[in-house]
Gaussian input, Z-matrix of N, CA and C with variables (Angstrom, degrees):
# hf/3-21g

backbone

0 1
 N
 C     1     B1
 C     2     B2     1     A1
 N     3     B3     2     A2     1     D1
 C     4     B4     3     A3     2     D2
 C     5     B5     4     A4     3     D3
 N     6     B6     5     A5     4     D4
 C     7     B7     6     A6     5     D5
 C     8     B8     7     A7     6     D6
 N     9     B9     8     A8     7     D7
 C    10    B10     9     A9     8     D8
 C    11    B11    10    A10     9     D9
 N    12    B12    11    A11    10    D10
 C    13    B13    12    A12    11    D11
 C    14    B14    13    A13    12    D12
 N    15    B15    14    A14    13    D13
 C    16    B16    15    A15    14    D14
 C    17    B17    16    A16    15    D15
 N    18    B18    17    A17    16    D16
 C    19    B19    18    A18    17    D17
 C    20    B20    19    A19    18    D18
 N    21    B21    20    A20    19    D19
 C    22    B22    21    A21    20    D20
 C    23    B23    22    A22    21    D21
 N    24    B24    23    A23    22    D22
 C    25    B25    24    A24    23    D23
 C    26    B26    25    A25    24    D24
 N    27    B27    26    A26    25    D25
 C    28    B28    27    A27    26    D26
 C    29    B29    28    A28    27    D27
 N    30    B30    29    A29    28    D28
 C    31    B31    30    A30    29    D29
 C    32    B32    31    A31    30    D30
 N    33    B33    32    A32    31    D31
 C    34    B34    33    A33    32    D32
 C    35    B35    34    A34    33    D33
 N    36    B36    35    A35    34    D34
 C    37    B37    36    A36    35    D35
 C    38    B38    37    A37    36    D36
 N    39    B39    38    A38    37    D37
 C    40    B40    39    A39    38    D38
 C    41    B41    40    A40    39    D39
 N    42    B42    41    A41    40    D40
 C    43    B43    42    A42    41    D41
 C    44    B44    43    A43    42    D42
 N    45    B45    44    A44    43    D43
 C    46    B46    45    A45    44    D44
 C    47    B47    46    A46    45    D45
 N    48    B48    47    A47    46    D46
 C    49    B49    48    A48    47    D47
 C    50    B50    49    A49    48    D48
 N    51    B51    50    A50    49    D49
 C    52    B52    51    A51    50    D50
 C    53    B53    52    A52    51    D51
 N    54    B54    53    A53    52    D52
 C    55    B55    54    A54    53    D53
 C    56    B56    55    A55    54    D54
 N    57    B57    56    A56    55    D55
 C    58    B58    57    A57    56    D56
 C    59    B59    58    A58    57    D57
 N    60    B60    59    A59    58    D58
 C    61    B61    60    A60    59    D59
 C    62    B62    61    A61    60    D60
 N    63    B63    62    A62    61    D61
 C    64    B64    63    A63    62    D62
 C    65    B65    64    A64    63    D63
 N    66    B66    65    A65    64    D64
 C    67    B67    66    A66    65    D65
 C    68    B68    67    A67    66    D66
 N    69    B69    68    A68    67    D67
 C    70    B70    69    A69    68    D68
 C    71    B71    70    A70    69    D69
 N    72    B72    71    A71    70    D70
 C    73    B73    72    A72    71    D71
 C    74    B74    73    A73    72    D72
 N    75    B75    74    A74    73    D73
 C    76    B76    75    A75    74    D74
 C    77    B77    76    A76    75    D75
 N    78    B78    77    A77    76    D76
 C    79    B79    78    A78    77    D77
 C    80    B80    79    A79    78    D78
 N    81    B81    80    A80    79    D79
 C    82    B82    81    A81    80    D80
 C    83    B83    82    A82    81    D81
 N    84    B84    83    A83    82    D82
 C    85    B85    84    A84    83    D83
 C    86    B86    85    A85    84    D84
 N    87    B87    86    A86    85    D85
 C    88    B88    87    A87    86    D86
 C    89    B89    88    A88    87    D87
 N    90    B90    89    A89    88    D88
 C    91    B91    90    A90    89    D89
 C    92    B92    91    A91    90    D90
 N    93    B93    92    A92    91    D91
 C    94    B94    93    A93    92    D92
 C    95    B95    94    A94    93    D93
 N    96    B96    95    A95    94    D94
 C    97    B97    96    A96    95    D95
 C    98    B98    97    A97    96    D96
 N    99    B99    98    A98    97    D97
 C   100   B100    99    A99    98    D98
 C   101   B101   100   A100    99    D99
 N   102   B102   101   A101   100   D100
 C   103   B103   102   A102   101   D101
 C   104   B104   103   A103   102   D102
 N   105   B105   104   A104   103   D103
 C   106   B106   105   A105   104   D104
 C   107   B107   106   A106   105   D105
 N   108   B108   107   A107   106   D106
 C   109   B109   108   A108   107   D107
 C   110   B110   109   A109   108   D108
 N   111   B111   110   A110   109   D109
 C   112   B112   111   A111   110   D110
 C   113   B113   112   A112   111   D111
 N   114   B114   113   A113   112   D112
 C   115   B115   114   A114   113   D113
 C   116   B116   115   A115   114   D114
 N   117   B117   116   A116   115   D115
 C   118   B118   117   A117   116   D116
 C   119   B119   118   A118   117   D117
 N   120   B120   119   A119   118   D118
 C   121   B121   120   A120   119   D119
 C   122   B122   121   A121   120   D120
 N   123   B123   122   A122   121   D121
 C   124   B124   123   A123   122   D122
 C   125   B125   124   A124   123   D123
 N   126   B126   125   A125   124   D124
 C   127   B127   126   A126   125   D125
 C   128   B128   127   A127   126   D126
 N   129   B129   128   A128   127   D127
 C   130   B130   129   A129   128   D128
 C   131   B131   130   A130   129   D129
 N   132   B132   131   A131   130   D130
 C   133   B133   132   A132   131   D131
 C   134   B134   133   A133   132   D132
 N   135   B135   134   A134   133   D133
 C   136   B136   135   A135   134   D134
 C   137   B137   136   A136   135   D135
 N   138   B138   137   A137   136   D136
 C   139   B139   138   A138   137   D137
 C   140   B140   139   A139   138   D138
 N   141   B141   140   A140   139   D139
 C   142   B142   141   A141   140   D140
 C   143   B143   142   A142   141   D141
 N   144   B144   143   A143   142   D142
 C   145   B145   144   A144   143   D143
 C   146   B146   145   A145   144   D144
 N   147   B147   146   A146   145   D145
 C   148   B148   147   A147   146   D146
 C   149   B149   148   A148   147   D147
 N   150   B150   149   A149   148   D148
 C   151   B151   150   A150   149   D149
 C   152   B152   151   A151   150   D150
 N   153   B153   152   A152   151   D151
 C   154   B154   153   A153   152   D152
 C   155   B155   154   A154   153   D153
 N   156   B156   155   A155   154   D154
 C   157   B157   156   A156   155   D155
 C   158   B158   157   A157   156   D156
 N   159   B159   158   A158   157   D157
 C   160   B160   159   A159   158   D158
 C   161   B161   160   A160   159   D159
 N   162   B162   161   A161   160   D160
 C   163   B163   162   A162   161   D161
 C   164   B164   163   A163   162   D162
 N   165   B165   164   A164   163   D163
 C   166   B166   165   A165   164   D164
 C   167   B167   166   A166   165   D165
 N   168   B168   167   A167   166   D166
 C   169   B169   168   A168   167   D167
 C   170   B170   169   A169   168   D168
 N   171   B171   170   A170   169   D169
 C   172   B172   171   A171   170   D170
 C   173   B173   172   A172   171   D171
 N   174   B174   173   A173   172   D172
 C   175   B175   174   A174   173   D173
 C   176   B176   175   A175   174   D174
 N   177   B177   176   A176   175   D175
 C   178   B178   177   A177   176   D176
 C   179   B179   178   A178   177   D177
 N   180   B180   179   A179   178   D178
 C   181   B181   180   A180   179   D179
 C   182   B182   181   A181   180   D180
 N   183   B183   182   A182   181   D181
 C   184   B184   183   A183   182   D182
 C   185   B185   184   A184   183   D183
 N   186   B186   185   A185   184   D184
 C   187   B187   186   A186   185   D185
 C   188   B188   187   A187   186   D186
 N   189   B189   188   A188   187   D187
 C   190   B190   189   A189   188   D188
 C   191   B191   190   A190   189   D189
 N   192   B192   191   A191   190   D190
 C   193   B193   192   A192   191   D191
 C   194   B194   193   A193   192   D192
 N   195   B195   194   A194   193   D193
 C   196   B196   195   A195   194   D194
 C   197   B197   196   A196   195   D195
 N   198   B198   197   A197   196   D196
 C   199   B199   198   A198   197   D197
 C   200   B200   199   A199   198   D198
 N   201   B201   200   A200   199   D199
 C   202   B202   201   A201   200   D200
 C   203   B203   202   A202   201   D201
 N   204   B204   203   A203   202   D202
 C   205   B205   204   A204   203   D203
 C   206   B206   205   A205   204   D204
 N   207   B207   206   A206   205   D205
 C   208   B208   207   A207   206   D206
 C   209   B209   208   A208   207   D207
 N   210   B210   209   A209   208   D208
 C   211   B211   210   A210   209   D209
 C   212   B212   211   A211   210   D210
 N   213   B213   212   A212   211   D211
 C   214   B214   213   A213   212   D212
 C   215   B215   214   A214   213   D213
 N   216   B216   215   A215   214   D214
 C   217   B217   216   A216   215   D215
 C   218   B218   217   A217   216   D216

   B1=1.4478
   B2=1.5290
   B3=1.3015
   B4=1.4623
   B5=1.5247
   B6=1.3332
   B7=1.4601
   B8=1.5262
   B9=1.3058
   B10=1.4728
   B11=1.5344
   B12=1.3332
   B13=1.4659
   B14=1.5273
   B15=1.3200
   B16=1.4613
   B17=1.5327
   B18=1.3152
   B19=1.4681
   B20=1.5291
   B21=1.3210
   B22=1.4610
   B23=1.5257
   B24=1.3315
   B25=1.4596
   B26=1.5267
   B27=1.3240
   B28=1.4607
   B29=1.5239
   B30=1.3321
   B31=1.4648
   B32=1.5298
   B33=1.3115
   B34=1.4671
   B35=1.5270
   B36=1.3324
   B37=1.4692
   B38=1.5181
   B39=1.3246
   B40=1.4576
   B41=1.5311
   B42=1.3201
   B43=1.4623
   B44=1.5284
   B45=1.3182
   B46=1.4596
   B47=1.5295
   B48=1.3207
   B49=1.4621
   B50=1.5304
   B51=1.3266
   B52=1.4672
   B53=1.5238
   B54=1.3110
   B55=1.4679
   B56=1.5263
   B57=1.3231
   B58=1.4589
   B59=1.5155
   B60=1.3234
   B61=1.4776
   B62=1.5240
   B63=1.3373
   B64=1.4797
   B65=1.5325
   B66=1.3286
   B67=1.4660
   B68=1.5261
   B69=1.3302
   B70=1.4616
   B71=1.5240
   B72=1.3200
   B73=1.4626
   B74=1.5254
   B75=1.3190
   B76=1.4583
   B77=1.5316
   B78=1.3222
   B79=1.4711
   B80=1.5212
   B81=1.3252
   B82=1.4727
   B83=1.5320
   B84=1.3237
   B85=1.4598
   B86=1.5253
   B87=1.3243
   B88=1.4734
   B89=1.5187
   B90=1.3103
   B91=1.4659
   B92=1.5265
   B93=1.2995
   B94=1.4581
   B95=1.5219
   B96=1.3284
   B97=1.4607
   B98=1.5226
   B99=1.3149
   B100=1.4676
   B101=1.5282
   B102=1.3248
   B103=1.4604
   B104=1.5243
   B105=1.3286
   B106=1.4680
   B107=1.5243
   B108=1.3353
   B109=1.4611
   B110=1.5292
   B111=1.3175
   B112=1.4639
   B113=1.5218
   B114=1.3181
   B115=1.4598
   B116=1.5247
   B117=1.3314
   B118=1.4613
   B119=1.5269
   B120=1.3204
   B121=1.4632
   B122=1.5256
   B123=1.3135
   B124=1.4626
   B125=1.5236
   B126=1.3227
   B127=1.4690
   B128=1.5238
   B129=1.3309
   B130=1.4613
   B131=1.5267
   B132=1.2961
   B133=1.4644
   B134=1.5235
   B135=1.3196
   B136=1.4620
   B137=1.5267
   B138=1.3268
   B139=1.4635
   B140=1.5223
   B141=1.3166
   B142=1.4654
   B143=1.5227
   B144=1.3161
   B145=1.4684
   B146=1.5238
   B147=1.3168
   B148=1.4694
   B149=1.5312
   B150=1.3127
   B151=1.4598
   B152=1.5263
   B153=1.3268
   B154=1.4611
   B155=1.5283
   B156=1.3166
   B157=1.4640
   B158=1.5252
   B159=1.3326
   B160=1.4526
   B161=1.5141
   B162=1.3153
   B163=1.4752
   B164=1.5260
   B165=1.3231
   B166=1.4640
   B167=1.5273
   B168=1.3168
   B169=1.4600
   B170=1.5332
   B171=1.3140
   B172=1.4598
   B173=1.5267
   B174=1.3110
   B175=1.4724
   B176=1.5267
   B177=1.3268
   B178=1.4673
   B179=1.5278
   B180=1.3321
   B181=1.4641
   B182=1.5271
   B183=1.3088
   B184=1.4696
   B185=1.5266
   B186=1.3190
   B187=1.4626
   B188=1.5287
   B189=1.3294
   B190=1.4624
   B191=1.5279
   B192=1.3270
   B193=1.4620
   B194=1.5235
   B195=1.3322
   B196=1.4473
   B197=1.5110
   B198=1.3303
   B199=1.4541
   B200=1.5261
   B201=1.3185
   B202=1.4653
   B203=1.5180
   B204=1.3099
   B205=1.4522
   B206=1.5110
   B207=1.2930
   B208=1.4551
   B209=1.5247
   B210=1.3184
   B211=1.4545
   B212=1.5223
   B213=1.3151
   B214=1.4633
   B215=1.5180
   B216=1.2886
   B217=1.4696
   B218=1.4978
   A1=108.68
   A2=115.73
   A3=119.46
   A4=109.82
   A5=116.12
   A6=121.44
   A7=111.01
   A8=118.02
   A9=120.83
   A10=110.39
   A11=117.23
   A12=120.91
   A13=110.54
   A14=116.50
   A15=120.66
   A16=110.25
   A17=117.12
   A18=120.97
   A19=110.29
   A20=117.82
   A21=121.69
   A22=112.60
   A23=117.62
   A24=121.22
   A25=113.28
   A26=117.17
   A27=120.78
   A28=111.98
   A29=116.39
   A30=119.28
   A31=107.93
   A32=117.44
   A33=120.33
   A34=112.86
   A35=118.12
   A36=120.15
   A37=111.52
   A38=116.81
   A39=120.95
   A40=110.59
   A41=117.01
   A42=121.54
   A43=110.40
   A44=116.21
   A45=121.67
   A46=110.60
   A47=116.73
   A48=120.95
   A49=111.04
   A50=117.31
   A51=121.58
   A52=110.33
   A53=117.19
   A54=120.81
   A55=110.23
   A56=116.80
   A57=120.77
   A58=112.43
   A59=116.49
   A60=120.25
   A61=111.41
   A62=116.09
   A63=120.79
   A64=112.27
   A65=116.93
   A66=122.85
   A67=113.28
   A68=115.18
   A69=120.92
   A70=108.66
   A71=116.40
   A72=121.51
   A73=109.90
   A74=116.08
   A75=121.16
   A76=110.58
   A77=117.64
   A78=120.24
   A79=111.46
   A80=117.30
   A81=120.60
   A82=109.37
   A83=116.44
   A84=121.16
   A85=110.81
   A86=116.70
   A87=121.27
   A88=113.12
   A89=117.42
   A90=120.54
   A91=113.36
   A92=116.72
   A93=120.29
   A94=113.83
   A95=116.80
   A96=118.84
   A97=110.28
   A98=117.12
   A99=120.70
   A100=112.24
   A101=117.14
   A102=120.61
   A103=113.50
   A104=117.02
   A105=122.99
   A106=111.38
   A107=115.53
   A108=119.65
   A109=113.44
   A110=117.34
   A111=121.50
   A112=108.60
   A113=115.84
   A114=119.79
   A115=109.19
   A116=117.21
   A117=120.50
   A118=111.96
   A119=115.56
   A120=120.55
   A121=108.60
   A122=115.70
   A123=120.54
   A124=109.70
   A125=117.05
   A126=119.30
   A127=111.49
   A128=118.29
   A129=120.41
   A130=110.47
   A131=117.90
   A132=121.24
   A133=110.10
   A134=116.48
   A135=121.04
   A136=110.81
   A137=116.63
   A138=121.04
   A139=111.83
   A140=116.98
   A141=120.64
   A142=110.80
   A143=116.60
   A144=120.05
   A145=110.66
   A146=116.93
   A147=121.68
   A148=111.95
   A149=116.82
   A150=121.10
   A151=113.86
   A152=117.40
   A153=119.98
   A154=110.08
   A155=115.77
   A156=123.24
   A157=112.46
   A158=115.09
   A159=120.97
   A160=115.91
   A161=117.44
   A162=119.87
   A163=112.34
   A164=116.88
   A165=121.92
   A166=107.41
   A167=116.50
   A168=120.07
   A169=110.87
   A170=114.98
   A171=120.25
   A172=110.30
   A173=117.01
   A174=120.91
   A175=111.03
   A176=117.18
   A177=120.77
   A178=111.46
   A179=117.02
   A180=120.00
   A181=109.49
   A182=116.86
   A183=120.64
   A184=110.60
   A185=116.87
   A186=120.80
   A187=110.91
   A188=117.01
   A189=122.08
   A190=111.10
   A191=115.68
   A192=120.54
   A193=113.01
   A194=117.39
   A195=120.78
   A196=114.71
   A197=116.64
   A198=120.43
   A199=110.69
   A200=116.72
   A201=121.07
   A202=108.49
   A203=114.66
   A204=119.28
   A205=109.39
   A206=116.64
   A207=121.83
   A208=108.81
   A209=117.09
   A210=121.17
   A211=111.07
   A212=116.71
   A213=120.33
   A214=110.14
   A215=115.71
   A216=119.65
   A217=111.40
   D1=141.72
   D2=177.62
   D3=-70.12
   D4=145.16
   D5=-177.91
   D6=-58.66
   D7=-44.70
   D8=-179.21
   D9=-60.61
   D10=-41.64
   D11=178.63
   D12=-63.59
   D13=-41.06
   D14=179.06
   D15=-61.64
   D16=-47.06
   D17=-179.73
   D18=-61.39
   D19=-41.04
   D20=-179.66
   D21=-66.04
   D22=-28.22
   D23=-179.61
   D24=-75.98
   D25=-20.55
   D26=-175.37
   D27=-76.08
   D28=134.70
   D29=172.64
   D30=-78.01
   D31=177.15
   D32=-172.78
   D33=-61.38
   D34=-38.21
   D35=178.72
   D36=-69.47
   D37=-42.70
   D38=179.34
   D39=-66.47
   D40=-36.64
   D41=177.63
   D42=-64.00
   D43=-43.73
   D44=177.68
   D45=-62.17
   D46=-42.91
   D47=179.74
   D48=-65.44
   D49=-43.70
   D50=179.95
   D51=-62.86
   D52=-46.55
   D53=177.98
   D54=-59.88
   D55=-42.42
   D56=178.82
   D57=-62.08
   D58=-42.72
   D59=178.33
   D60=-64.96
   D61=-28.42
   D62=178.99
   D63=-90.22
   D64=-0.79
   D65=-179.92
   D66=60.54
   D67=40.84
   D68=176.03
   D69=-133.49
   D70=161.94
   D71=177.53
   D72=-77.14
   D73=150.80
   D74=178.72
   D75=-58.44
   D76=-41.91
   D77=179.57
   D78=-62.29
   D79=-37.88
   D80=177.06
   D81=-63.69
   D82=-41.91
   D83=178.75
   D84=-63.33
   D85=-46.28
   D86=-178.25
   D87=-66.11
   D88=-37.10
   D89=-175.22
   D90=-95.83
   D91=-59.51
   D92=-170.37
   D93=-83.45
   D94=-37.27
   D95=179.28
   D96=-77.92
   D97=-51.60
   D98=-176.44
   D99=-56.32
   D100=-40.01
   D101=-177.82
   D102=-102.23
   D103=7.72
   D104=177.72
   D105=49.92
   D106=45.44
   D107=-176.33
   D108=-88.25
   D109=-11.01
   D110=176.37
   D111=-133.29
   D112=150.35
   D113=177.22
   D114=-76.74
   D115=122.65
   D116=-178.34
   D117=-82.11
   D118=159.07
   D119=173.77
   D120=-74.11
   D121=163.14
   D122=177.51
   D123=-62.20
   D124=-40.67
   D125=-179.66
   D126=-64.52
   D127=-36.28
   D128=177.50
   D129=-68.09
   D130=-41.63
   D131=177.74
   D132=-57.28
   D133=-46.80
   D134=179.07
   D135=-63.07
   D136=-42.84
   D137=-179.67
   D138=-63.53
   D139=-42.25
   D140=-179.25
   D141=-59.09
   D142=-40.58
   D143=178.25
   D144=-72.66
   D145=-51.90
   D146=-176.53
   D147=-60.24
   D148=-46.55
   D149=-173.86
   D150=-79.25
   D151=-4.17
   D152=173.14
   D153=-79.58
   D154=-1.59
   D155=176.72
   D156=55.73
   D157=45.59
   D158=175.33
   D159=89.57
   D160=-3.70
   D161=-178.40
   D162=-78.46
   D163=-31.89
   D164=-177.99
   D165=-127.48
   D166=125.48
   D167=-179.70
   D168=-82.48
   D169=163.92
   D170=176.65
   D171=-59.93
   D172=-41.23
   D173=178.60
   D174=-60.68
   D175=-38.66
   D176=179.56
   D177=-69.18
   D178=-36.52
   D179=176.00
   D180=-65.44
   D181=-44.55
   D182=179.05
   D183=-61.17
   D184=-42.10
   D185=178.78
   D186=-64.24
   D187=-39.72
   D188=179.30
   D189=-56.43
   D190=-40.61
   D191=-178.68
   D192=-90.59
   D193=6.34
   D194=176.44
   D195=74.04
   D196=22.87
   D197=-179.45
   D198=-80.48
   D199=-28.47
   D200=178.06
   D201=-121.90
   D202=162.80
   D203=176.98
   D204=-80.13
   D205=143.94
   D206=176.89
   D207=-72.35
   D208=140.79
   D209=178.19
   D210=-74.84
   D211=-28.26
   D212=179.23
   D213=-77.40
   D214=133.00
   D215=-177.81
   D216=-99.90

Protein backbone atom coordinates (compact mmCIF):
# COMPACT_ATOMS: atom_id res chain seq x y z
CA UNK A 1 0.00 0.00 0.00
CA UNK A 2 1.24 3.49 -0.74
CA UNK A 3 2.20 5.53 2.32
CA UNK A 4 -0.13 8.41 1.40
CA UNK A 5 -3.06 5.97 1.03
CA UNK A 6 -2.26 4.43 4.41
CA UNK A 7 -2.19 7.84 6.12
CA UNK A 8 -5.50 8.81 4.49
CA UNK A 9 -7.16 5.61 5.76
CA UNK A 10 -6.32 6.34 9.40
CA UNK A 11 -8.94 7.96 11.62
CA UNK A 12 -7.81 10.68 14.03
CA UNK A 13 -6.99 8.26 16.88
CA UNK A 14 -5.10 5.87 14.63
CA UNK A 15 -3.22 8.80 13.07
CA UNK A 16 -2.22 10.03 16.52
CA UNK A 17 -1.07 6.53 17.50
CA UNK A 18 0.93 6.06 14.28
CA UNK A 19 2.65 9.43 14.67
CA UNK A 20 3.43 8.58 18.29
CA UNK A 21 4.96 5.23 17.34
CA UNK A 22 7.09 7.06 14.76
CA UNK A 23 8.10 9.72 17.33
CA UNK A 24 6.77 12.60 15.25
CA UNK A 25 3.94 15.11 15.67
CA UNK A 26 0.63 14.47 13.94
CA UNK A 27 0.93 17.78 12.06
CA UNK A 28 4.37 16.74 10.76
CA UNK A 29 2.87 13.45 9.59
CA UNK A 30 -0.10 15.17 7.90
CA UNK A 31 1.96 17.83 6.15
CA UNK A 32 5.55 16.81 5.61
CA UNK A 33 5.32 13.03 5.52
CA UNK A 34 2.04 12.66 3.63
CA UNK A 35 3.14 15.08 0.90
CA UNK A 36 6.86 14.22 1.04
CA UNK A 37 7.69 17.90 1.42
CA UNK A 38 10.80 17.34 3.56
CA UNK A 39 13.58 14.79 3.35
CA UNK A 40 13.13 12.31 6.21
CA UNK A 41 15.88 10.80 8.33
CA UNK A 42 16.79 7.16 7.83
CA UNK A 43 15.34 6.34 11.25
CA UNK A 44 12.02 7.98 10.32
CA UNK A 45 11.87 6.06 7.04
CA UNK A 46 12.38 2.80 8.93
CA UNK A 47 9.80 3.79 11.56
CA UNK A 48 7.17 4.69 8.97
CA UNK A 49 7.44 1.22 7.46
CA UNK A 50 7.79 -0.71 10.72
CA UNK A 51 5.05 1.12 12.61
CA UNK A 52 2.52 0.72 9.79
CA UNK A 53 2.34 -2.87 11.06
CA UNK A 54 2.87 -4.44 7.66
CA UNK A 55 0.60 -2.14 5.66
CA UNK A 56 3.43 -0.17 4.03
CA UNK A 57 6.74 -1.76 3.08
CA UNK A 58 10.13 -0.13 3.37
CA UNK A 59 10.37 -0.06 -0.43
CA UNK A 60 7.03 1.78 -0.61
CA UNK A 61 8.20 4.37 1.93
CA UNK A 62 11.40 4.89 -0.05
CA UNK A 63 9.41 5.26 -3.26
CA UNK A 64 7.07 7.77 -1.59
CA UNK A 65 10.03 10.01 -0.81
CA UNK A 66 11.58 9.53 -4.24
CA UNK A 67 14.57 7.58 -2.98
CA UNK A 68 14.02 4.77 -5.48
CA UNK A 69 12.70 4.71 -8.98
CA UNK A 70 9.11 3.66 -9.46
CA UNK A 71 8.67 0.33 -11.22
CA UNK A 72 5.62 1.62 -13.06
CA UNK A 73 6.48 3.49 -16.20
